C-alpha positions in Angstrom: 43.5 14.9 96.5 46.7 16.2 98.2 45.8 18.8 100.8 48.5 21.3 99.6 47.2 21.1 96.1 43.6 21.6 97.3 44.6 24.7 99.2 46.5 26.1 96.2 43.5 25.6 94.0 41.3 27.3 96.5 43.6 30.3 96.7 43.7 30.5 92.9 39.9 30.3 92.7 39.5 33.2 95.2 41.8 35.3 93.0 39.8 34.5 89.9 36.5 35.3 91.7 37.9 38.5 92.9 39.0 39.6 89.4 35.7 38.4 87.9 33.8 40.4 90.6 35.7 43.5 89.8 35.1 43.1 86.0 31.4 42.6 86.6 31.3 45.7 88.8 33.1 47.7 86.1 30.8 46.5 83.4 27.7 47.2 85.5 28.9 50.7 86.3 29.6 51.4 82.6 26.1 50.2 81.8 24.6 52.5 84.4 26.7 55.4 83.2 25.3 54.9 79.7 21.9 55.7 81.2 23.0 58.5 83.4 20.8 61.5 84.3 22.0 64.7 82.5 24.3 66.8 84.7 24.5 64.1 87.4 28.0 64.2 88.9 29.9 60.9 89.4 31.8 60.5 92.6 34.2 57.6 93.1 35.3 56.8 96.7 38.3 54.6 97.1 38.7 52.8 100.4 42.5 52.0 100.5 44.1 48.6 100.9 41.9 45.6 101.5 42.1 41.8 101.6 45.6 40.6 102.5 46.8 44.2 102.5 45.7 45.5 105.9 47.5 48.9 105.6 48.4 50.5 108.9 47.6 48.6 112.1 46.6 50.6 115.2 48.1 50.4 118.6 44.7 48.9 119.6 44.8 46.4 116.8 42.4 48.1 114.4 43.3 47.9 110.7 43.4 50.7 108.2 41.6 48.7 105.6 38.6 48.2 107.9 38.5 51.8 109.1 38.4 53.3 105.6 35.8 50.8 104.3 33.6 51.5 107.3 33.8 55.2 106.5 33.1 54.6 102.8 30.1 52.5 103.6 28.8 55.1 106.0 29.1 57.7 103.3 27.0 55.4 101.0 24.4 54.9 103.7 24.0 58.6 104.5 23.9 59.4 100.8 21.1 57.0 100.2 19.0 58.6 102.9 19.2 62.0 101.1 16.1 63.3 99.2 18.4 63.7 96.1 21.3 61.2 96.6 24.6 61.8 94.8 25.9 59.3 92.3 28.5 57.6 94.4 30.5 54.4 93.7 33.1 52.6 95.7 36.2 50.9 94.3 35.6 48.1 96.8 32.5 47.3 98.8 34.0 44.4 100.8 37.3 43.3 102.3 38.9 42.7 98.9 42.2 43.8 97.5 41.9 45.7 94.2 45.0 46.8 92.4 45.7 50.5 92.2 45.4 50.5 88.4 42.0 48.9 88.6 40.8 51.5 91.0 41.8 54.3 88.7 40.4 52.5 85.6 37.0 52.3 87.3 37.0 56.1 87.9 38.0 56.6 84.3 35.4 54.2 82.9 32.7 56.0 84.9 34.0 59.4 83.7 34.1 60.5 87.4 33.9 64.1 88.4 35.7 63.4 91.7 38.0 60.6 93.0 38.5 60.5 96.7 40.9 57.9 98.2 40.6 57.2 101.9 43.5 56.1 104.1 44.9 56.2 107.7 48.4 57.1 108.7 51.1 55.5 110.8 54.3 56.7 112.5 57.1 55.2 114.6 56.5 58.1 116.9 53.2 57.6 118.8 52.9 61.4 119.5 52.5 62.2 115.8 48.9 62.9 115.0 46.6 64.8 112.7 44.9 64.8 109.3 46.7 65.1 106.0 45.1 65.7 102.6 47.1 65.0 99.4 46.7 66.2 95.8 48.8 65.2 92.8 52.0 67.1 92.3 51.4 67.0 88.5 49.7 69.9 86.8 46.4 69.3 85.0 43.2 71.0 84.2 41.8 69.7 87.5 44.8 70.7 89.8 43.2 73.9 91.1 39.9 72.3 91.8 41.6 69.4 93.6 43.6 71.9 95.7 40.4 73.9 96.6 38.6 70.7 97.6 41.5 69.5 99.6 41.6 72.7 101.7 37.9 72.6 102.2 37.8 69.1 103.4 40.9 69.6 105.6 39.2 72.6 107.3 35.9 70.7 107.7 37.6 67.6 109.2 39.8 69.7 111.5 36.9 71.7 112.9 34.4 68.9 113.2 36.5 66.0 114.2 38.8 68.1 116.4 41.9 66.5 114.9 45.0 68.6 114.2 45.6 69.6 110.6 49.0 68.6 109.1 48.1 70.6 105.9 47.4 70.0 102.3 50.4 68.2 100.6 51.5 67.2 97.2 52.6 63.7 96.2 53.0 61.4 93.3 50.7 58.7 94.5 49.5 56.4 91.7 45.8 56.8 92.4 46.2 60.6 92.2 48.6 60.6 89.2 46.3 58.5 87.2 43.0 60.3 88.0 43.9 64.0 88.1 44.1 64.2 84.4 40.3 63.8 84.0 38.8 64.7 87.4 39.4 66.3 90.7 41.4 63.8 92.9 42.7 63.8 96.4 43.8 61.3 99.1 42.9 61.8 102.8 44.9 60.4 105.6 42.4 60.2 108.6 44.9 60.6 111.4 47.5 58.2 112.8 46.5 54.8 114.0 49.9 54.7 115.8 48.5 57.5 118.0 46.4 56.2 120.9 43.8 59.0 120.8 43.2 58.7 117.1 43.2 54.9 117.1 40.6 54.9 119.9 38.5 57.5 117.9 38.2 55.1 115.0 37.3 52.2 117.2 33.9 53.7 117.8 31.4 52.9 115.0 29.5 56.2 115.6 32.7 58.1 114.6 32.6 56.4 111.2 29.2 57.9 110.6 30.2 61.4 111.9 33.3 61.3 109.7 31.3 60.2 106.7 28.8 63.0 107.3 31.4 65.6 107.1 33.0 64.1 104.0 29.6 64.1 102.3 29.0 67.7 103.3 32.4 68.6 101.8 31.5 66.8 98.5 28.2 68.6 98.3 29.8 72.0 98.9 32.3 71.2 96.1 29.6 70.2 93.7 27.8 73.5 94.3 31.0 75.2 93.2 31.6 73.4 89.9 
């Protein structure tokens, strides 16, 4: 068989397997949801980018897709160690690219109470630093709850990680626009990988766990409020 044709078939097969894997995950989550525990809150955490989409690349070579997936998996690990773990799902568990619409469809199918998208920032100015938290700029029944949660997480991350805060901001990001209609939704930018200090911070595996711990605390505080 021609080598170019073989490579093309392999690429197509990977795409098919990726889509099939997501559909299986979606169906599995829907089945589990059908047997949910009364009053159990559903949390969907969305590690941004993945696969061929690396996202921001740090000055030290680290990639946004890996940083946010490591944080998300650390959240899962810490949650599973709790006496009463939360009902948390990820939009991706591995280095796979999931479309933005599929990410929001998963949250909708699960009837999530919270959608939290994780990202890292980048700037042409290496001096720019700090954490940003975004909420949808569209009004919905969950706008106020999203804003409250955004300020709480921003304050927690600023105080615990020692990063500067660049404030809570409003944006028309697709993952926020398509989720805020039915649950609290926000997007966190964990600092700038173009900044040496912040890129180095996210090169240390222990800092994934520490960041995840504070995200989990913020989620728990939010759930006590609603």
